[in-house]
N, C-alpha and C positions, 0 to 999 in steps of 0.2 A: 487405859488412864491416859499415857504419854500423848495417843494423837491428840487428847482435847485440848491437855494441854497447854500442845505446841501450838492449838489455834489462837488457845487464850492469850500465851507470850506473845506470840507475831501479831493478835488484835491492841495488842500497847505495846507493841512495838513499833506497828506505826501510827499510833496516836503521839508518843512520844515523838515521832518524827515529825511529825505536823506541830508538836509542841516546840521543837528544836528551829526550823525553818521561820516559826512566827515570833521569835525572841522569848519564849517564856521559858523555856530551858537552857541552857547553855548547850550548841552542837559540841562542844568538847566531850559531855557527859559519855560513859560508856554507856549507850541507848539499849547494845543485846542485854547487857547485866541489868539497866534499870525494869528491864521489862520483866526479866526472870526474879528478880526480885519484888516486882509487885504481882507474881504470876504466884510464887510463894505466899506472900503477906494474903492475899484471897483465898490461897488453898487452907492456911492457917486461921484466917478467920472462921473460914465455915466448918472447922473442927470447935475451935475456942466459942463459937457463940452455942454449942452446944453445950458447954460444961459452966459459960458465964456468959449470960446474956444482959451484961452491966451495960449499958447503949454507951456511956461515957467512959470507959475503957475503950470501947469496940470506935467509938469516931475518933477517940486520942489516937490510939493506935494510927488509925488513918492519915489521921491532919499528920503527926510527925513525918508516915514514909512521905508524904507529896510535899512536905517540909525541905526538905532532904533532898527531894529534886530540885526544887525552886531555890535554893540556896548554894547552887549550884551554876546558877546564872552566869554568861560572859559578864 
């Protein structure tokens, strides 16, 4: 399982690096930690959607996570 999660996390990290280079998020953001957070969010959503499929709650959680990244702009 860790192998798959590493691939997902690496994908997020690559995307975050591009976003930082393009000024969409702060390059001062701890990008590996942010990639780990997004990976955990994704995994958690896969569990939660089975118990609570209310799309408003799911979208709200994702929006909040993404806003937390955007609010760290330099």
